[in-house]
C-alpha atoms as a printed R data frame, in Angstrom:
    type eleno elety resid chain resno       x      y      z
1   ATOM     1    CA   MET     A     1   0.000  0.000  0.000
2   ATOM     2    CA   ASN     A     2   1.449  3.384 -0.994
3   ATOM     3    CA   ILE     A     3   1.590  6.410  1.320
4   ATOM     4    CA   ASN     A     4  -1.599  7.950 -0.124
5   ATOM     5    CA   GLY     A     5  -3.463  4.693  0.413
6   ATOM     6    CA   GLN     A     6  -2.175  4.491  3.989
7   ATOM     7    CA   ILE     A     7  -3.215  8.058  4.736
8   ATOM     8    CA   GLU     A     8  -6.663  7.471  3.254
9   ATOM     9    CA   HIS     A     9  -7.061  4.255  5.256
10  ATOM    10    CA   LYS     A    10  -6.065  5.936  8.531
11  ATOM    11    CA   LEU     A    11  -8.300  8.961  7.918
12  ATOM    12    CA   ARG     A    12 -11.246  6.626  7.291
13  ATOM    13    CA   GLN     A    13 -10.505  4.658 10.469
14  ATOM    14    CA   LEU     A    14 -10.346  7.891 12.463
15  ATOM    15    CA   LYS     A    15 -13.541  9.130 10.793
16  ATOM    16    CA   LEU     A    16 -11.786 12.269  9.531
17  ATOM    17    CA   THR     A    17 -13.717 12.432  6.300
18  ATOM    18    CA   GLY     A    18 -13.590 16.221  6.151
19  ATOM    19    CA   ILE     A    19  -9.823 16.022  5.845
20  ATOM    20    CA   LEU     A    20 -10.088 13.066  3.479
21  ATOM    21    CA   GLN     A    21 -12.384 14.989  1.118
22  ATOM    22    CA   THR     A    22 -10.178 18.075  0.888
23  ATOM    23    CA   LEU     A    23  -6.687 16.593  1.248
24  ATOM    24    CA   PRO     A    24  -5.729 16.614 -2.470
25  ATOM    25    CA   VAL     A    25  -6.870 20.225 -2.876
26  ATOM    26    CA   ARG     A    26  -5.128 21.316  0.322
27  ATOM    27    CA   ILE     A    27  -1.858 19.616 -0.665
28  ATOM    28    CA   LYS     A    28  -1.903 21.433 -3.999
29  ATOM    29    CA   GLN     A    29  -2.819 24.714 -2.288
30  ATOM    30    CA   ALA     A    30  -0.018 24.310  0.274
31  ATOM    31    CA   GLU     A    31   2.509 23.625 -2.477
32  ATOM    32    CA   GLU     A    32   1.399 26.666 -4.495
33  ATOM    33    CA   ASP     A    33   1.359 28.966 -1.448
34  ATOM    34    CA   LYS     A    34   4.529 27.448  0.021
35  ATOM    35    CA   ALA     A    35   2.619 26.981  3.265
36  ATOM    36    CA   GLY     A    36   4.408 25.760  6.354
37  ATOM    37    CA   TYR     A    37   3.466 22.594  8.216
38  ATOM    38    CA   GLU     A    38   1.428 24.400 10.856
39  ATOM    39    CA   GLU     A    39  -0.534 26.382  8.273
40  ATOM    40    CA   PHE     A    40  -1.183 23.217  6.244
41  ATOM    41    CA   LEU     A    41  -2.319 21.339  9.340
42  ATOM    42    CA   MET     A    42  -4.582 24.227 10.329
43  ATOM    43    CA   MET     A    43  -6.271 24.159  6.914
44  ATOM    44    CA   LEU     A    44  -6.945 20.437  7.314
45  ATOM    45    CA   VAL     A    45  -8.252 20.852 10.857
46  ATOM    46    CA   GLU     A    46 -10.513 23.706  9.715
47  ATOM    47    CA   ASP     A    47 -11.902 21.490  6.946
48  ATOM    48    CA   GLU     A    48 -12.743 18.755  9.442
49  ATOM    49    CA   TYR     A    49 -14.198 21.243 11.902
50  ATOM    50    CA   GLU     A    50 -16.430 22.802  9.225
51  ATOM    51    CA   ARG     A    51 -17.641 19.410  8.006
52  ATOM    52    CA   ARG     A    52 -18.603 18.366 11.539
53  ATOM    53    CA   HIS     A    53 -20.154 21.735 12.365
54  ATOM    54    CA   TRP     A    54 -22.395 21.687  9.298
55  ATOM    55    CA   GLY     A    55 -23.165 18.009  9.827
56  ATOM    56    CA   ARG     A    56 -24.437 18.729 13.345
57  ATOM    57    CA   LEU     A    57 -26.513 21.645 12.066
58  ATOM    58    CA   ILE     A    58 -28.109 19.514  9.357
59  ATOM    59    CA   LYS     A    59 -28.850 16.792 11.896
60  ATOM    60    CA   ARG     A    60 -30.539 19.305 14.224
61  ATOM    61    CA   LEU     A    61 -32.596 20.686 11.350
62  ATOM    62    CA   ARG     A    62 -33.762 17.187 10.412
63  ATOM    63    CA   THR     A    63 -34.585 16.417 14.046
64  ATOM    64    CA   ALA     A    64 -36.601 19.634 14.294
65  ATOM    65    CA   GLY     A    65 -38.952 18.221 11.677
66  ATOM    66    CA   PHE     A    66 -39.472 21.371  9.669
67  ATOM    67    CA   GLU     A    67 -41.844 20.724  6.806
68  ATOM    68    CA   GLU     A    68 -39.741 22.540  4.221
69  ATOM    69    CA   GLU     A    69 -36.677 24.729  4.079
70  ATOM    70    CA   LYS     A    70 -37.276 28.454  3.835
71  ATOM    71    CA   THR     A    71 -34.586 30.992  3.057
72  ATOM    72    CA   LEU     A    72 -34.509 34.748  2.866
73  ATOM    73    CA   GLU     A    73 -33.418 34.496 -0.775
74  ATOM    74    CA   GLY     A    74 -36.551 32.522 -1.616
75  ATOM    75    CA   PHE     A    75 -38.966 34.677  0.368
76  ATOM    76    CA   ASP     A    76 -41.753 36.299 -1.648
77  ATOM    77    CA   PHE     A    77 -41.898 39.884 -0.434
78  ATOM    78    CA   GLY     A    78 -44.460 40.691 -3.134
79  ATOM    79    CA   PHE     A    79 -47.341 39.082 -1.283
80  ATOM    80    CA   ASN     A    80 -47.315 41.886  1.315
81  ATOM    81    CA   PRO     A    81 -46.005 45.309  0.250
82  ATOM    82    CA   GLN     A    82 -46.033 46.491  3.874
83  ATOM    83    CA   ILE     A    83 -43.053 44.279  4.728
84  ATOM    84    CA   PRO     A    84 -39.935 46.485  4.882
85  ATOM    85    CA   VAL     A    85 -37.718 44.470  2.532
86  ATOM    86    CA   LYS     A    86 -34.541 46.445  3.182
87  ATOM    87    CA   ARG     A    87 -34.956 46.182  6.960
88  ATOM    88    CA   VAL     A    88 -35.641 42.431  6.859
89  ATOM    89    CA   LYS     A    89 -32.583 41.843  4.679
90  ATOM    90    CA   GLN     A    90 -30.489 43.832  7.163
91  ATOM    91    CA   PHE     A    91 -31.380 41.248  9.803
92  ATOM    92    CA   ALA     A    92 -29.570 38.625  7.709
93  ATOM    93    CA   ASN     A    93 -26.179 40.199  8.404
94  ATOM    94    CA   CYS     A    94 -26.768 39.694 12.163
95  ATOM    95    CA   VAL     A    95 -25.307 43.073 13.124
96  ATOM    96    CA   TYR     A    96 -28.024 43.311 15.754
97  ATOM    97    CA   ILE     A    97 -26.216 40.527 17.641
98  ATOM    98    CA   GLU     A    98 -22.936 42.455 17.741
99  ATOM    99    CA   LYS     A    99 -24.821 45.580 18.836
100 ATOM   100    CA   LYS     A   100 -26.670 43.503 21.476
101 ATOM   101    CA   GLU     A   101 -30.023 44.612 20.108
102 ATOM   102    CA   ASN     A   102 -33.210 42.583 20.217
103 ATOM   103    CA   ILE     A   103 -35.471 41.957 17.253
104 ATOM   104    CA   PHE     A   104 -39.023 40.755 17.476
105 ATOM   105    CA   LEU     A   105 -40.958 39.481 14.493
106 ATOM   106    CA   LEU     A   106 -44.692 39.215 14.934
107 ATOM   107    CA   GLY     A   107 -47.312 37.945 12.604
108 ATOM   108    CA   PRO     A   108 -49.887 35.242 12.047
109 ATOM   109    CA   VAL     A   109 -48.893 31.653 11.421
110 ATOM   110    CA   LEU     A   110 -49.847 30.716  7.900
111 ATOM   111    CA   GLY     A   111 -50.543 27.158  7.110
């Protein structure tokens, strides 16, 4: 078994599939950027962290049992011209969190 096969085998055993998925790209990137070992390792750790983070989020969303996914990009503001589009879209940048402000959205449940 060559070194790449050994690395792949060990990453699978350790369940580090985030690293496994991005390893070829990160090796190429590290070579092009002349990245040091610590920087290269940090990129791989970040990849694994992100994969696990998003995996947990997706699992929680499935567990929540939402009927369908809704996004701000897909929201139809045309059905109610009284909705302040610009203000609602400002909420998406989450600046209110940094400013420690509260927001309260009130309206009927449609269903």
